[in-house]
C-alpha positions as a printed NumPy array, in Angstrom:
array([[  0.337,  -0.025,   0.32 ],
       [  1.777,   3.475,  -0.999],
       [  1.259,   5.998,   2.045],
       [  0.901,   9.469,   1.564],
       [  4.491,  10.726,   2.849],
       [  5.698,   7.74 ,   0.349],
       [  3.627,   9.698,  -2.539],
       [  4.614,  13.15 ,  -1.163],
       [  8.421,  12.276,  -0.89 ],
       [  8.285,  10.541,  -4.61 ],
       [  6.271,  13.239,  -5.765],
       [  9.39 ,  15.695,  -5.41 ],
       [ 11.795,  13.692,  -6.051],
       [  9.934,  13.302,  -9.331],
       [  9.808,  16.325, -10.225],
       [ 12.992,  17.591,  -9.613],
       [ 14.577,  14.967, -11.271],
       [ 12.735,  14.707, -14.271],
       [ 14.148,  17.763, -15.375],
       [ 17.811,  17.846, -13.061],
       [ 20.152,  15.755, -15.783],
       [ 19.821,  12.874, -13.221],
       [ 17.631,  10.874, -13.834],
       [ 14.183,  10.57 , -12.501],
       [ 13.326,   7.055, -13.159],
       [ 16.927,   5.916, -12.259],
       [ 15.921,   7.74 ,  -8.627],
       [ 12.839,   6.855,  -8.061],
       [ 14.241,   3.007,  -8.278],
       [ 17.653,   3.638,  -6.002],
       [ 15.781,   5.637,  -3.464],
       [ 13.002,   3.588,  -2.146],
       [ 15.217,   0.821,  -2.98 ],
       [ 18.079,   2.865,  -0.727],
       [ 15.487,   3.124,   2.392],
       [ 14.666,  -0.436,   2.739],
       [ 12.096,  -1.913,   4.247],
       [  8.232,  -0.938,   2.437],
       [  9.504,   1.217,  -0.054],
       [ 12.472,  -0.924,  -1.255],
       [  9.225,  -3.523,  -2.301],
       [  7.808,  -1.133,  -4.028],
       [ 10.607,  -1.081,  -6.61 ],
       [ 10.617,  -5.063,  -6.312],
       [  6.645,  -4.605,  -7.405],
       [  7.322,  -2.422, -10.196],
       [  9.392,  -4.794, -12.035],
       [  6.876,  -6.934, -12.86 ],
       [  5.771,  -8.543, -15.955],
       [  1.976,  -7.33 , -15.926],
       [  2.099,  -4.003, -15.775],
       [ -1.297,  -3.445, -15.438],
       [ -1.684,  -4.261, -11.714],
       [  1.736,  -2.47 , -11.04 ],
       [  0.163,   0.255,  -8.282],
       [  3.886,   2.455,  -7.996],
       [  4.516,   1.574, -12.027],
       [  0.844,   3.636, -12.324],
       [  1.811,   6.668,  -9.539],
       [  4.791,   6.667, -11.216],
       [  3.613,   7.717, -14.764],
       [  0.856,   9.305, -13.039],
       [  3.538,  11.81 , -11.642],
       [  5.222,  12.195, -15.153],
       [  2.085,  13.374, -16.468],
       [  2.01 ,  16.04 , -14.018],
       [  5.874,  17.029, -14.638],
       [  4.879,  17.145, -18.253],
       [  1.695,  19.876, -17.448],
       [  3.982,  21.864, -15.433],
       [  6.201,  21.841, -19.075],
       [  3.223,  22.791, -20.982],
       [  2.141,  25.1  , -18.155],
       [  5.731,  27.178, -18.232],
       [  6.442,  26.866, -21.983],
       [  2.538,  27.524, -22.909],
       [  3.584,  30.502, -25.049],
       [  5.85 ,  28.383, -27.47 ],
       [  3.512,  25.922, -27.616],
       [  0.926,  28.139, -28.813],
       [  3.234,  29.059, -31.298],
       [  4.3  ,  25.666, -32.626],
       [  0.67 ,  24.427, -32.715],
       [ -0.358,  26.84 , -34.754],
       [  2.575,  27.171, -37.193],
       [  2.296,  22.934, -37.147],
       [ -1.444,  23.272, -38.081],
       [ -0.044,  26.331, -40.828],
       [  2.381,  24.054, -42.04 ],
       [ -0.508,  20.815, -41.984],
       [ -3.377,  23.21 , -44.311],
       [ -0.125,  24.342, -46.77 ],
       [  0.359,  20.485, -47.821],
       [ -3.443,  19.6  , -48.27 ],
       [ -4.377,  23.334, -50.146],
       [ -1.675,  23.644, -51.649],
       [  0.347,  20.848, -52.169],
       [  3.702,  22.455, -50.752],
       [  6.004,  21.175, -48.016],
       [  7.558,  24.472, -47.261],
       [  8.144,  25.546, -43.165],
       [  7.776,  29.485, -44.199],
       [  8.805,  30.685, -40.808],
       [ 10.831,  29.398, -37.685],
       [  7.752,  28.332, -35.205],
       [  6.856,  25.732, -38.447],
       [ 10.121,  24.181, -38.469],
       [ 10.401,  24.057, -34.847],
       [  7.18 ,  22.179, -34.937],
       [  8.322,  19.498, -37.394],
       [ 11.386,  19.209, -35.784],
       [  9.755,  18.26 , -32.589],
       [  7.667,  15.349, -34.242],
       [ 10.683,  14.595, -35.87 ],
       [ 12.929,  14.097, -32.562],
       [  9.5  ,  12.627, -30.96 ],
       [  9.075,   9.599, -33.085],
       [ 12.243,   7.319, -31.525],
       [ 11.174,   8.087, -28.576],
       [  7.84 ,   7.067, -29.724],
       [  8.292,   3.161, -31.843],
       [ 10.552,   2.397, -28.39 ],
       [  9.298,   3.136, -25.833],
       [  5.693,   0.776, -27.56 ],
       [  8.179,  -2.196, -28.692],
       [ 10.54 ,  -2.091, -26.447],
       [  8.579,  -0.651, -22.498],
       [  8.361,  -4.257, -21.475],
       [ 11.754,  -5.392, -21.769],
       [ 12.917,  -2.27 , -20.243],
       [ 10.853,  -2.042, -16.931],
       [ 11.393,  -5.621, -16.408],
       [ 14.922,  -6.365, -16.876],
       [ 16.888,  -2.912, -16.477],
       [ 14.403,  -1.416, -13.364],
       [ 16.318,  -2.779, -10.49 ],
       [ 18.518,  -1.209,  -8.231],
       [ 21.69 ,  -2.518,  -9.071],
       [ 20.975,  -1.95 , -13.505],
       [ 19.627,   1.919, -12.317],
       [ 22.752,   2.035, -10.543],
       [ 24.847,   1.311, -13.219],
       [ 22.606,   3.163, -16.003],
       [ 23.44 ,   6.423, -13.466],
       [ 27.091,   6.279, -13.231],
       [ 27.059,   5.915, -17.051],
       [ 24.586,   8.593, -17.408],
       [ 27.774,  10.592, -15.574],
       [ 30.237,   9.664, -17.618],
       [ 28.207,  10.889, -21.288],
       [ 28.148,  14.219, -19.253],
       [ 30.878,  14.675, -18.814],
       [ 32.349,  13.404, -21.393],
       [ 29.44 ,  15.151, -23.98 ],
       [ 30.91 ,  18.37 , -22.22 ],
       [ 34.348,  18.012, -23.333],
       [ 33.205,  17.223, -27.014],
       [ 31.328,  20.272, -26.639],
       [ 33.742,  22.324, -25.867],
       [ 36.457,  20.903, -28.065],
       [ 34.261,  21.501, -30.747],
       [ 33.396,  24.914, -29.307],
       [ 36.843,  25.863, -29.532],
       [ 37.325,  25.377, -33.409],
       [ 34.488,  27.522, -34.312],
       [ 35.069,  30.422, -32.36 ],
       [ 38.864,  30.143, -34.208],
       [ 36.997,  29.649, -37.218],
       [ 34.922,  32.68 , -36.232],
       [ 37.548,  34.376, -35.744],
       [ 39.211,  34.038, -38.933],
       [ 36.473,  34.744, -40.642],
       [ 36.204,  38.173, -38.563],
       [ 40.178,  39.242, -39.515],
       [ 40.018,  39.023, -43.153],
       [ 36.244,  40.647, -43.013],
       [ 34.698,  38.163, -43.629],
       [ 31.782,  38.45 , -40.4  ],
       [ 30.28 ,  41.002, -38.998],
       [ 31.66 ,  41.681, -34.913],
       [ 29.554,  39.842, -32.683],
       [ 28.238,  36.287, -32.244],
       [ 29.621,  33.804, -30.138],
       [ 29.729,  30.996, -32.92 ],
       [ 27.028,  28.648, -31.716],
       [ 24.03 ,  27.746, -33.785],
       [ 19.935,  28.61 , -32.906],
       [ 17.769,  25.823, -31.881],
       [ 15.629,  26.629, -35.297],
       [ 18.274,  26.24 , -37.705],
       [ 18.585,  22.519, -36.424],
       [ 17.823,  19.902, -39.951],
       [ 15.574,  17.247, -39.491],
       [ 18.403,  14.585, -39.318],
       [ 19.489,  16.218, -36.601],
       [ 16.168,  16.247, -34.979],
       [ 16.125,  11.868, -35.82 ],
       [ 19.26 ,  11.465, -34.27 ],
       [ 18.9  ,  14.029, -31.09 ],
       [ 15.308,  11.747, -31.388],
       [ 17.265,   8.524, -31.311],
       [ 19.367,   9.98 , -27.895],
       [ 16.414,  10.356, -26.051],
       [ 15.501,   6.774, -26.418],
       [ 18.288,   5.956, -23.98 ],
       [ 16.19 ,   7.547, -20.745],
       [ 14.187,   4.233, -21.18 ],
       [ 16.636,   3.426, -19.527],
       [ 16.343,   3.909, -15.649],
       [ 19.75 ,   5.056, -14.912],
       [ 19.834,   7.785, -18.35 ],
       [ 18.284,  11.101, -17.892],
       [ 16.071,  12.35 , -20.384],
       [ 17.072,  15.98 , -20.333],
       [ 20.617,  14.881, -19.816],
       [ 20.906,  13.28 , -23.131],
       [ 19.259,  15.114, -25.274],
       [ 21.345,  18.048, -24.405],
       [ 24.209,  16.367, -24.55 ],
       [ 22.964,  15.712, -28.337],
       [ 21.914,  19.485, -29.008],
       [ 25.862,  19.967, -27.637],
       [ 27.218,  17.874, -30.122],
       [ 25.153,  19.914, -32.627],
       [ 26.022,  23.25 , -31.744],
       [ 23.6  ,  24.634, -29.264],
       [ 24.612,  26.372, -26.511],
       [ 23.166,  24.94 , -23.268],
       [ 19.802,  26.943, -22.962],
       [ 18.729,  26.08 , -26.377],
       [ 20.282,  22.796, -25.84 ],
       [ 18.041,  22.841, -22.34 ],
       [ 14.75 ,  24.257, -23.492],
       [ 14.709,  21.849, -27.107],
       [ 15.344,  19.004, -23.969],
       [ 11.941,  20.067, -22.352],
       [  9.739,  20.79 , -25.299],
       [ 11.432,  16.918, -26.607],
       [ 10.303,  15.83 , -23.034],
       [  6.343,  17.221, -23.661],
       [  4.634,  15.134, -25.82 ],
       [  6.845,  11.71 , -25.531],
       [  5.503,  12.477, -21.661],
       [  1.727,  12.219, -22.271],
       [  1.923,   9.264, -24.991],
       [  3.604,   7.227, -22.097],
       [  0.492,   8.803, -20.036],
       [ -2.26 ,   8.006, -22.514],
       [ -1.134,   4.422, -22.56 ],
       [ -0.21 ,   4.132, -18.773],
       [ -2.747,   5.91 , -16.654],
       [ -6.   ,   3.674, -17.367],
       [ -4.078,   1.151, -14.866],
       [ -5.264,   3.769, -12.244],
       [ -9.249,   3.387, -12.665],
       [ -8.313,  -0.342, -12.623],
       [ -6.959,  -2.735,  -9.659],
       [ -3.759,  -0.506,  -9.764],
       [ -5.151,   2.441,  -9.134],
       [ -6.905,   0.733,  -6.196],
       [ -7.47 ,   2.411,  -2.597],
       [ -4.531,   5.35 ,  -3.515],
       [ -6.575,   7.779,  -5.841],
       [ -5.824,  10.114,  -2.974],
       [ -2.639,   9.091,  -2.978],
       [ -1.526,  10.415,  -6.42 ],
       [ -3.021,  13.608,  -6.165],
       [ -0.698,  13.874,  -3.463],
       [  1.884,  13.33 ,  -5.424],
       [  1.117,  14.751,  -8.9  ],
       [ -0.01 ,  18.447,  -7.334],
       [  3.66 ,  18.071,  -5.052],
       [  5.743,  16.83 ,  -8.383],
       [  3.723,  19.225, -10.657],
       [  5.391,  21.744,  -8.324],
       [  8.508,  20.672,  -7.72 ],
       [  9.014,  20.686, -12.236],
       [  7.389,  23.518, -12.485],
       [ 10.455,  25.185, -10.398],
       [ 12.746,  23.016, -11.241],
       [ 12.153,  24.157, -15.099],
       [ 12.749,  28.154, -14.195],
       [ 15.978,  26.929, -11.837],
       [ 17.829,  25.367, -14.929],
       [ 16.699,  27.5  , -17.66 ],
       [ 17.837,  30.283, -15.919],
       [ 21.424,  28.422, -14.776],
       [ 21.93 ,  27.226, -17.783],
       [ 22.661,  30.583, -19.599],
       [ 26.184,  30.435, -17.952],
       [ 26.401,  26.558, -17.014],
       [ 27.2  ,  23.328, -17.292],
       [ 26.581,  19.319, -16.904],
       [ 29.561,  18.593, -15.072],
       [ 28.406,  18.851, -11.515],
       [ 25.532,  16.896, -12.262],
       [ 27.897,  14.535, -14.515],
       [ 30.239,  13.838, -11.335],
       [ 27.007,  13.794,  -9.14 ],
       [ 25.783,  10.445, -11.47 ],
       [ 29.33 ,   9.418, -11.362],
       [ 29.778,   9.619,  -7.269],
       [ 26.336,   8.271,  -6.633],
       [ 26.285,   5.789,  -9.168],
       [ 29.32 ,   4.081,  -7.855],
       [ 28.404,   4.653,  -3.835],
       [ 24.959,   2.736,  -5.505],
       [ 26.656,  -0.284,  -7.438],
       [ 28.648,  -1.142,  -4.565],
       [ 25.587,  -0.832,  -1.816],
       [ 23.596,  -3.31 ,  -4.395],
       [ 25.775,  -5.223,  -5.743],
       [ 26.881,  -7.266,  -2.165]])
């Protein structure tokens, strides 16, 4: 039985860690397992074969949807423009037979659509494997450590690529080929559709407990020349439809045996998760204007290593 205390603590953990590049799914597996007792039983029960009867899994899905609602509210003006741009582009195709993006909003809409396809297909085909095989404490600890390594390596490769870009920019300025100003970073809307697909492929790794959705997507964006702020924004925009899609498939289980007697706990946890997510995204968008993924990479490496020792013994 999921208690209100567990619901509130796990809801706060989910709301914060979903957006921080440290893997909310990994933390929702590792923290209860570290506490032990009834908390550990929640994790064991969530990896059973029949997801329709898993109370904890259904609860976690509800928390994810609450997080997505907060993202939708925070980026509501962006989503209004993106949805209008998508509709305009689709209408143009049917009326004029033209596949032509006439605004940055239309282009961004299709970048999100294309980047969402890989995780949608992978989730539908392999969700059972990811949940029953990998959503266990030791596996989550290993993947959390790998997540830390990915963040640190991504930052190192990003710095090298940025240095090369800035050197080219400096050379062009020296011969008058480029006006003063600029940092060498790409704008989000300049990504091409193939690059969006590659970033979407990176996002599929977040189905593994311990690999951060926002972290892995940010690294992919940084490697394509985005700055930290735009990479984070694209990661958060991409997370919204992916999480809602999973919620549509899994939330009905809350109205069956998996949700019996825990509707109050689900509401309490979801409210806390939504509040935590909203505060987190506001903080992170300010943070990534001037800072990097390095502290989160170190945290994941150290925390993952400690958990590997704990659960391997």
